Residue frames as qw, qx, qy, qz and C-alpha x, y, z in Angstrom:
[[0.000, 0.884, 0.467, 0.000, 0.00, 0.00, 0.00],
 [0.282, -0.811, 0.097, 0.502, 2.78, 2.44, 0.86],
 [0.429, -0.093, 0.598, 0.671, 4.40, 1.63, -2.49],
 [0.196, 0.659, 0.628, 0.366, 1.19, 2.71, -4.27],
 [0.179, -0.938, -0.215, 0.204, 1.05, 5.86, -2.17],
 [0.453, -0.540, 0.341, 0.622, 4.70, 6.50, -2.93],
 [0.374, 0.224, 0.649, 0.623, 4.09, 6.10, -6.66],
 [0.039, 0.842, 0.514, 0.161, 1.09, 8.41, -6.43],
 [0.318, -0.855, 0.001, 0.409, 3.19, 11.01, -4.59],
 [0.453, -0.261, 0.505, 0.686, 5.89, 10.72, -7.25],
 [0.268, 0.525, 0.653, 0.476, 3.31, 11.15, -10.01],
 [0.110, -0.936, -0.329, 0.060, 1.94, 14.24, -8.26],
 [0.420, -0.673, 0.228, 0.565, 5.47, 15.59, -7.87],
 [0.442, 0.065, 0.612, 0.653, 6.18, 14.95, -11.54],
 [0.142, 0.754, 0.558, 0.317, 3.03, 16.79, -12.59],
 [0.267, -0.924, -0.129, 0.242, 3.85, 19.66, -10.26],
 [0.510, -0.430, 0.383, 0.638, 7.40, 19.76, -11.59],
 [0.371, 0.367, 0.612, 0.594, 6.19, 19.93, -15.18],
 [0.029, -0.899, -0.414, -0.139, 3.81, 22.75, -14.28],
 [0.409, -0.815, 0.064, 0.406, 6.52, 24.61, -12.40],
 [0.518, -0.148, 0.492, 0.683, 8.96, 24.20, -15.27],
 [0.250, 0.644, 0.566, 0.449, 6.32, 25.64, -17.58],
 [0.200, -0.954, -0.214, 0.068, 5.95, 28.64, -15.31],
 [0.510, -0.598, 0.284, 0.549, 9.70, 29.09, -15.11],
 [0.477, 0.186, 0.575, 0.638, 10.01, 28.81, -18.87],
 [0.096, 0.835, 0.455, 0.294, 7.29, 31.42, -19.31],
 [0.364, -0.892, -0.031, 0.266, 9.00, 33.67, -16.78],
 [0.525, -0.428, 0.413, 0.609, 12.43, 33.35, -18.36],
 [0.478, 0.488, 0.560, 0.469, 11.02, 33.85, -21.85],
 [0.039, 0.954, 0.238, 0.179, 10.29, 37.46, -20.95],
 [0.563, -0.678, 0.132, 0.453, 13.73, 38.07, -19.44],
 [0.262, 0.867, -0.315, -0.283, 16.30, 40.09, -21.31],
 [0.194, 0.520, -0.828, -0.086, 18.74, 37.17, -21.27],
 [0.849, -0.072, -0.460, -0.250, 17.93, 33.49, -21.54],
 [0.383, -0.596, 0.587, -0.391, 18.42, 31.82, -18.15],
 [0.827, 0.155, -0.509, -0.182, 19.12, 28.27, -19.25],
 [0.353, 0.246, -0.771, 0.470, 21.43, 27.56, -16.33],
 [0.359, -0.122, 0.492, -0.783, 18.71, 28.54, -13.87],
 [0.820, 0.082, -0.145, -0.548, 16.17, 26.36, -15.67],
 [0.712, 0.223, -0.661, 0.077, 18.57, 23.40, -15.64],
 [0.064, 0.238, -0.714, 0.655, 19.23, 23.98, -11.94],
 [0.610, -0.061, 0.264, -0.745, 15.50, 23.92, -11.23],
 [0.847, 0.164, -0.394, -0.317, 15.09, 20.74, -13.21],
 [0.518, 0.251, -0.747, 0.333, 17.90, 19.06, -11.28],
 [0.187, -0.195, 0.593, -0.759, 16.46, 20.21, -7.96],
 [0.768, 0.007, 0.046, -0.639, 13.03, 18.82, -8.80],
 [0.796, 0.216, -0.560, -0.076, 14.62, 15.54, -9.87],
 [0.273, 0.255, -0.752, 0.543, 16.59, 15.33, -6.62],
 [0.455, -0.135, 0.401, -0.784, 13.46, 16.07, -4.61],
 [0.854, 0.089, -0.220, -0.462, 11.61, 13.30, -6.40],
 [0.654, 0.246, -0.691, 0.183, 14.41, 10.83, -5.73],
 [0.017, 0.223, -0.685, 0.693, 14.46, 11.70, -2.04],
 [0.653, -0.066, 0.183, -0.732, 10.70, 11.32, -1.79],
 [0.878, 0.149, -0.381, -0.250, 11.03, 7.83, -3.29],
 [0.360, 0.370, -0.767, 0.382, 13.83, 6.85, -0.89],
 [0.612, -0.450, -0.645, 0.089, 13.06, 4.88, 2.26],
 [0.244, -0.856, -0.009, -0.456, 12.47, 6.95, 5.35],
 [0.851, -0.466, -0.111, 0.215, 14.99, 5.22, 7.63],
 [0.572, 0.499, -0.121, 0.639, 17.56, 8.04, 7.44],
 [0.471, -0.395, -0.440, 0.654, 17.30, 9.53, 10.94],
 [0.044, 0.873, 0.308, -0.377, 15.55, 12.67, 9.72],
 [0.296, -0.449, 0.409, 0.738, 18.30, 13.58, 7.26],
 [0.234, 0.335, 0.757, 0.511, 16.20, 12.69, 4.20],
 [0.028, -0.848, -0.529, 0.012, 13.42, 15.01, 5.35],
 [0.276, -0.772, 0.054, 0.570, 15.90, 17.77, 6.14],
 [0.329, -0.144, 0.601, 0.714, 17.45, 17.37, 2.67],
 [0.152, 0.591, 0.712, 0.347, 13.98, 17.60, 1.06],
 [0.136, -0.903, -0.317, 0.255, 13.28, 20.81, 2.99],
 [0.332, -0.588, 0.300, 0.674, 16.61, 22.30, 1.93],
 [0.291, 0.155, 0.705, 0.628, 15.94, 21.42, -1.71],
 [0.050, 0.788, 0.602, 0.121, 12.52, 23.07, -1.50],
 [0.232, -0.850, -0.036, 0.472, 14.24, 26.18, -0.12],
 [0.363, -0.296, 0.539, 0.700, 16.77, 26.03, -2.97],
 [0.242, 0.503, 0.722, 0.409, 13.94, 25.78, -5.51],
 [0.067, -0.913, -0.378, 0.136, 12.38, 28.89, -4.02],
 [0.334, -0.698, 0.214, 0.596, 15.70, 30.77, -4.11],
 [0.356, 0.007, 0.662, 0.659, 16.32, 29.86, -7.76],
 [0.133, 0.702, 0.651, 0.257, 12.80, 30.96, -8.69],
 [0.188, -0.910, -0.173, 0.326, 13.31, 34.24, -6.85],
 [0.401, -0.441, 0.423, 0.683, 16.60, 34.71, -8.70],
 [0.289, 0.350, 0.704, 0.547, 14.84, 34.25, -12.03],
 [0.027, -0.868, -0.494, -0.042, 12.18, 36.77, -11.03],
 [0.333, -0.777, 0.053, 0.532, 14.82, 39.25, -9.85],
 [0.384, -0.155, 0.562, 0.716, 16.67, 38.98, -13.15],
 [0.189, 0.603, 0.681, 0.370, 13.40, 39.57, -15.00],
 [0.145, -0.923, -0.336, 0.116, 12.80, 42.76, -13.04],
 [0.312, -0.805, 0.221, 0.453, 16.31, 44.19, -13.47]]
């Protein structure tokens, strides 16, 4: 049962990642300079987050902490893209 839930969570993450990437692509399309490195960074962060969510939870809290840090990194990268768009 937890495997099905895990797969469902991964599918939801994948859909969310695709939607977020679309938003980032739309945001960067209006920027003065193409921000391919930032888009690739976001893609890698979403992939890492998905892998951690699929990993077993017997990591003494470190897996959860890593997921939280990646979510913070995603937010920072998105803010960086927005900042570049505004300046």
